[in-house]
C-alpha positions in Angstrom: -10.3 51.0 -5.2 -9.6 51.5 -8.9 -9.5 48.9 -11.6 -7.7 49.2 -14.9 -8.2 48.1 -18.5 -5.5 46.1 -20.2 -5.8 47.4 -23.7 -3.6 44.7 -25.3 -5.6 41.8 -23.8 -9.0 43.4 -23.7 -9.4 42.4 -20.0 -9.4 44.2 -16.6 -6.9 44.0 -13.8 -6.7 45.2 -10.1 -3.6 46.8 -8.8 -3.4 48.2 -5.3 -1.3 48.3 -2.0 -2.2 46.6 1.3 -0.5 46.0 4.6 0.5 42.4 5.3 0.4 40.7 8.7 3.8 42.3 9.6 2.5 45.8 8.9 4.6 46.1 5.7 3.0 47.6 2.6 2.9 45.3 -0.4 1.7 45.7 -3.9 -1.0 43.2 -5.3 -1.7 42.7 -8.9 -4.3 40.4 -10.4 -5.1 40.2 -14.2 -7.6 38.6 -16.5 -11.0 39.8 -15.3 -13.7 40.0 -17.9 -15.3 43.2 -16.5 -14.3 46.1 -14.3 -16.9 44.9 -11.8 -15.2 41.5 -11.4 -11.8 43.2 -10.8 -13.2 45.4 -8.1 -15.1 42.5 -6.5 -11.9 40.5 -6.3 -10.0 43.4 -4.7 -12.7 43.9 -2.1 -12.7 40.2 -1.2 -8.9 40.1 -1.0 -8.9 43.1 1.4 -11.6 41.5 3.5 -9.5 38.4 3.8 -6.4 40.4 4.9 -8.5 42.0 7.6 -10.2 38.8 8.5 -13.5 40.6 8.1 -16.4 38.2 8.6 -18.5 39.8 5.9 -16.2 38.2 3.4 -17.7 35.4 1.3 -17.5 31.8 2.4 -15.3 31.1 -0.6 -12.8 33.8 0.5 -12.7 32.4 4.0 -12.0 28.9 2.6 -8.8 30.3 1.1 -7.8 31.4 4.6 -8.7 28.0 6.0 -6.6 26.3 3.3 -3.6 28.6 4.1 -3.9 27.8 7.8 -4.4 24.1 7.5 -2.9 22.6 4.4 0.8 22.5 5.5 -0.2 20.9 8.8 -1.7 17.8 7.2 -0.3 14.9 5.3 -0.6 15.4 1.5 -3.0 12.5 1.0 -5.2 13.6 3.9 -5.4 17.2 2.6 -6.2 15.9 -1.0 -9.3 14.1 0.3 -10.4 17.1 2.4 -9.9 19.5 -0.5 -11.9 17.4 -2.9 -14.8 17.5 -0.5 -14.5 21.2 0.0 -14.3 22.0 -3.8 -17.0 19.6 -5.0 -19.5 19.2 -2.2 -19.4 22.4 0.0 -18.2 25.4 -2.1 -20.8 25.0 -4.9 -23.5 25.7 -2.3 -22.0 28.2 0.1 -19.3 30.1 -1.9 -21.3 33.2 -2.5 -22.8 33.5 1.0 -21.3 35.9 3.5 -19.5 34.0 6.2 -21.3 36.0 9.0 -24.7 35.4 7.4 -24.6 31.5 7.2 -27.5 30.3 9.3 -28.4 26.8 10.6 -31.3 26.8 8.0 -28.7 27.2 5.2 -26.9 24.2 6.5 -30.1 22.2 6.8 -31.0 23.1 3.2 -27.5 21.9 2.1 -27.9 18.7 4.1 -31.1 18.0 2.4 -29.4 18.3 -1.0 -26.7 15.9 0.1 -29.3 13.5 1.5 -31.4 13.6 -1.7 -28.4 13.0 -4.0 -28.5 10.0 -6.3 -26.0 8.9 -8.9 -26.8 7.6 -12.3 -27.5 4.1 -10.8 -29.8 5.6 -8.2 -27.3 5.1 -5.3 -27.3 7.6 -2.5 -24.3 8.8 -0.4 -23.5 6.4 2.4 -24.2 7.4 6.0 -20.5 7.5 6.7 -19.8 9.8 3.7 -22.6 12.1 4.7 -21.1 12.3 8.2 -17.7 13.1 6.7 -19.2 15.9 4.5 -20.9 17.5 7.5 -17.8 17.2 9.6 -15.7 19.1 7.0 -18.2 22.0 6.8 -18.3 22.1 10.6 -14.5 22.1 10.7 -14.3 25.2 8.5 -16.9 27.1 10.5 -15.4 26.0 13.8 -12.0 27.4 12.5 -13.7 30.7 12.0 -15.2 30.6 15.5 -11.9 29.7 17.2 -9.5 32.0 15.4 -11.4 34.7 13.6 -14.3 35.7 15.8 -17.3 34.2 14.2 -20.0 34.1 16.8 -21.3 30.6 16.3 -20.9 27.4 14.2 -24.1 27.1 12.1 -23.3 23.5 11.2 -23.0 22.5 14.9 -26.3 24.1 15.6 -28.0 22.4 12.7 -26.8 19.0 13.9 -25.1 16.2 12.1 -26.3 14.1 9.2 -25.4 10.5 8.4 -23.7 8.2 10.9 -20.3 6.5 11.3 -20.7 2.8 10.3 -17.4 0.9 10.6 -16.8 -1.8 8.0 -16.9 -5.3 9.3 -13.5 -6.5 10.5 -12.8 -9.6 8.5 -9.8 -11.7 9.2 -8.0 -14.9 8.4 -7.0 -17.5 10.9 -3.4 -18.7 10.6 -4.5 -21.8 8.8 -6.4 -19.7 6.2 -3.4 -17.4 5.7 -1.0 -20.3 5.2 -3.3 -21.7 2.4 -3.3 -18.3 0.8 0.5 -17.9 1.1 1.1 -21.3 -0.6 -1.0 -20.2 -3.5 1.1 -17.0 -3.9 4.5 -18.8 -4.1 4.4 -18.7 -7.9 5.1 -14.9 -7.7 7.9 -14.2 -5.2 7.3 -10.5 -5.0 3.7 -11.0 -4.1 4.5 -13.8 -1.7 7.1 -11.8 0.2 4.8 -8.7 0.3 2.0 -10.6 1.9 4.4 -12.4 4.3 5.4 -9.0 5.7 1.8 -7.7 5.8 0.6 -10.8 7.8 3.5 -11.5 10.1 4.3 -7.9 11.0 0.8 -6.4 10.8 2.0 -3.2 9.0 -0.2 -1.0 6.9 -0.3 -1.2 3.1 1.3 2.2 2.7 4.0 1.3 5.1 4.8 -1.9 3.1 5.1 -0.1 -0.2 7.5 2.5 1.3 10.0 -0.2 2.6 13.6 0.0 1.5 16.6 -2.3 2.3 17.8 0.3 4.8 14.7 -0.3 6.9 15.9 -3.8 7.7 18.5 -4.9 10.3 18.7 -8.6 9.2 21.4 -9.4 11.8 19.0 -8.5 14.6 15.8 -9.4 12.7 14.4 -5.8 13.0 12.1 -3.9 10.7 11.9 -0.1 11.2 8.7 1.7 10.1 9.4 5.4 9.5 7.4 6.3 6.4 4.4 5.6 4.2 3.9 5.5 0.4 1.0 7.1 -1.5 0.3 7.6 -5.1 -1.2 11.1 -5.5 -2.1 12.7 -8.8 0.2 10.4 -10.8 3.2 11.0 -8.4 4.9 8.6 -6.0 4.8 10.4 -2.6 6.6 9.3 0.6 5.0 10.7 3.7 5.3 10.3 7.4 3.4 7.3 8.8 -0.3 7.7 9.8 0.3 8.8 13.4 3.4 9.5 15.7 2.9 6.1 17.3 3.2 4.5 13.9 7.0 5.1 13.9 8.2 1.9 15.5 10.6 -1.0 15.3 9.2 -4.5 14.8 10.9 -7.7 15.7 10.5 -10.2 12.9 10.3 -14.0 13.4 13.5 -15.7 12.2 11.8 -17.4 9.3 10.6 -14.0 8.0 14.1 -12.5 8.5 15.5 -15.4 6.4 12.8 -14.8 3.7 13.6 -11.1 3.4 17.3 -11.8 3.2 16.6 -14.1 0.3 14.3 -11.6 -1.4 16.8 -8.7 -1.1 19.5 -10.9 -2.7 17.2 -11.6 -5.6 16.7 -7.9 -6.4 19.1 -6.7 -9.1 21.5 -4.0 -7.8 18.8 -2.7 -5.4 20.0 0.5 -3.6 19.6 1.1 0.2 17.0 3.8 -0.3 15.1 2.1 -3.2 11.6 0.8 -2.7 11.7 -3.0 -2.6 8.0 -3.5 -3.5 7.6 -1.2 -6.5 4.0 -2.2 -7.1 0.7 -0.4 -6.8 -2.1 -0.9 -4.3 -4.2 -2.0 -7.2 -1.7 -4.8 -8.0 -1.9 -6.1 -4.4 -5.7 -6.1 -4.6 -5.6 -8.1 -7.8 -3.1 -10.6 -6.3 -5.4 -10.9 -3.2 -8.3 -11.8 -5.5 -6.1 -14.4 -7.3 -4.7 -16.0 -4.2 -7.9 -16.2 -2.2 -9.7 -17.9 -5.2 -6.8 -20.3 -5.7 -6.6 -21.2 -2.0 -10.4 -21.5 -1.5 -10.5 -19.0 1.3 -12.8 -16.1 1.8 -11.8 -12.8 0.2 -10.7 -10.2 2.7 -9.3 -6.7 2.2 -5.6 -5.9 2.3 -6.1 -4.0 5.5 -7.8 -7.1 7.0 -4.4 -8.8 7.1 -3.5 -6.3 9.8 -6.7 -7.3 11.7 -5.6 -10.9 11.2 -2.2 -10.2 12.7 -3.7 -8.5 15.8 -6.2 -11.2 16.2 -3.5 -13.9 16.0 -1.5 -12.1 18.7 -4.6 -11.9 21.0 -5.2 -15.6 20.5 -1.5 -16.2 21.5 -2.2 -14.4 24.7 -0.2 -11.2 24.3 -1.5 -8.1 26.2 -3.3 -5.3 24.4 -0.5 -2.9 25.4 2.2 -5.1 23.8 0.1 -5.5 20.6 -0.6 -1.7 20.4 3.1 -1.1 20.6 3.9 -3.6 17.8 1.3 -2.4 15.3 1.5 1.3 16.1 -2.0 1.9 17.4 -2.2 5.5 18.7 -4.2 4.2 21.7 -4.5 0.8 23.4 -8.3 1.3 23.2 -8.1 0.7 19.5 -6.5 -2.7 20.1 -9.3 -3.7 22.4 -11.7 -3.5 19.5 -10.2 -6.6 18.0 -10.7 -8.9 21.0 -14.0 -10.4 19.9 -12.9 -11.5 16.5 -12.1 -15.2 17.1 -15.3 -17.2 17.0 -13.9 -19.9 19.3 -13.7 -17.4 22.2 -17.5 -17.3 22.8 -17.7 -21.1 23.2 -14.7 -21.0 25.5 -16.3 -18.3 27.6 -19.5 -20.3 28.0 -17.5 -23.4 29.1 -15.5 -21.4 31.7 -18.6 -19.7 33.1 -20.3 -23.2 33.2 -17.4 -24.2 35.5 -18.3 -21.4 37.9 -22.0 -22.2 37.9 -21.7 -26.0 38.3 -24.4 -28.4 37.2 -27.2 -26.3 38.6 -27.4 -24.1 35.6 -26.6 -24.2 31.8 -24.7 -21.7 29.8 -25.5 -21.6 26.1 -22.8 -20.1 23.9 -25.2 -18.6 21.4 -27.3 -17.0 24.1 -24.3 -15.7 26.1 -24.5 -12.1 24.8 -28.0 -11.7 26.2 -27.3 -13.7 29.4 -24.4 -11.7 30.8 -25.0 -8.4 32.6 -22.9 -6.4 35.1 -25.0 -5.8 38.2 -22.6 -3.8 40.5 -19.2 -2.0 40.6 -17.2 -0.6 43.4 -16.3 3.1 43.7 -13.2 2.6 41.5 -15.3 1.0 38.7 -14.2 -2.6 39.3 -17.0 -5.2 38.8 -18.2 -6.8 42.0 -21.3 -8.8 40.7 -22.1 -10.3 37.3 -25.5 -11.9 36.4 -25.4 -14.9 34.1 -29.0 -15.9 33.5 -30.6 -16.4 36.9 -27.3 -16.7 38.8 -25.2 -13.9 40.3 -21.4 -14.4 40.2 -18.6 -12.6 42.0 -16.8 -10.2 39.6 -13.3 -11.3 40.6 -14.3 -14.9 40.0 -15.5 -14.0 36.5 -12.3 -12.2 35.8 -10.2 -15.2 36.9 -12.4 -17.7 35.0 -12.2 -15.8 31.7 -8.6 -14.8 32.2 -9.3 -11.1 31.9 -6.5 -8.6 32.5 -8.5 -6.5 34.9 -11.7 -6.6 37.0 -12.6 -3.2 35.4 -14.4 -4.8 32.4 -17.4 -4.1 30.3 -19.8 -6.2 28.2 -21.1 -5.2 24.8 -22.6 -7.0 21.8 -21.6 -7.0 18.1 -23.2 -9.1 15.5 -24.6 -11.6 18.0 -21.2 -12.0 19.7 -20.1 -10.7 23.1 -17.2 -8.3 23.3 -15.4 -7.8 26.6 -13.4 -4.6 27.1 -10.9 -4.3 30.0 -9.3 -1.2 31.3 -5.8 -1.5 32.9 -4.3 -4.7 34.3 -4.7 -6.2 37.8 -7.3 -6.5 40.5 -7.5 -2.8 41.5 -5.7 -3.3 44.8 -2.5 -1.6 43.7 -1.4 1.2 41.4 -3.7 1.8 38.3 -1.7 2.5 35.1 -4.6 4.6 33.7 -5.0 6.5 36.9 -1.3 7.1 37.3 -1.2 8.4 33.7 -3.9 10.9 34.3 -2.2 12.1 37.5 1.0 12.6 35.4 -0.9 14.6 32.9 -2.0 16.9 35.8 1.6 17.5 36.6 2.1 15.1 39.5 5.6 13.7 39.9 6.4 10.0 40.6 6.5 10.6 44.4 3.1 12.2 44.5 1.6 9.5 42.3 3.1 6.7 44.5 1.8 8.4 47.7 -1.6 8.8 46.1 -1.9 5.0 45.8 0.2 3.9 48.7 -0.5 6.1 51.6 1.6 6.3 54.7 4.7 5.1 52.9 8.2 6.5 53.0 10.1 6.8 49.7 13.8 6.7 49.9 16.8 5.8 47.7 
């Protein structure tokens, strides 16, 4: 393992041969080292990387992790991960041998992160601390799964922080219409917010839209891409998830508005962005419009919440809503169901109808009054306690207009949230159960016979 002096530059360089992953010999040259020792150390780490030797430094393994993962992630996702790795993890672990990182080392690093305070005395948020730990654990888990590391020290040490979701704010339709009226003095802003609210798309999806994404004759909007501003560059990426690629049916009034807007754009090309503004611009416009309309300030993303909540209020199923807004799972859509404040009062009134005059149901006390007492073997609710009275599960389902008797109660900010799984009363085929059987490799005949025994299937 020789190192050589560059007499012209006054620095050292390493030059050697190694076998690549295909068994082919290649020459490696690296210049610019201050000392011979530095050049030899770099050569040693490089060869350990090639051999996936776990005595390599953590910093060397991070380069392997980057090579393995970077091309598999969206550019903006990787940019966030890389910043965390470079600024929060490598400074502490980079010199440590990968095989020698112990849970106590992780705990010591966690304590540093927990004790951090910026110039204003502010600590890292619990959510950010959880993200930091998750990234360290992901790197070590990669070494365990693919490179033979015996254990993940971060997993053994345990997590720090916690995931705390931001409150889902939303506008009612009346609040949005007040806001929209205040935005009419700037057509570009007005049309941008119209699409956000009435289609429920994400901010990045909006900013990537081109004329080619609209079929105005049919009133269709195709979501196939997302816009990001990264390191001073405009970057068009795939949407957030595979389910985000979708076609949205627009209401007729919005179709007419978009037709007018496209006509107003000077020589716009089919593949040219029609909202060539920044996210910062939209945020400033949101501030301006909310103040002028006298409505509460919500985030841009909360317009998406507002759209979902409006559809729930209109009576659409979670499955249909998930398909429209591109939720990866219908379970995500169920998180929105508790948003409208009128629902809790409505629930209390409907339950009062079941109980009759013998008992009183108070809307404010409803979250503490409702408990599920019994379920059948399939998980469907058979008895619900409301205060001192026990109700039939199917009757509660009918009274509240729930999609299924397989429901759950939970509380959030003093409100009750009801989550349903599937649709129906449990006496026929379960969509969720059928999906699981399909994942196990069952065909349609086997699935039908599982639910409907002693039946004959014929064409």
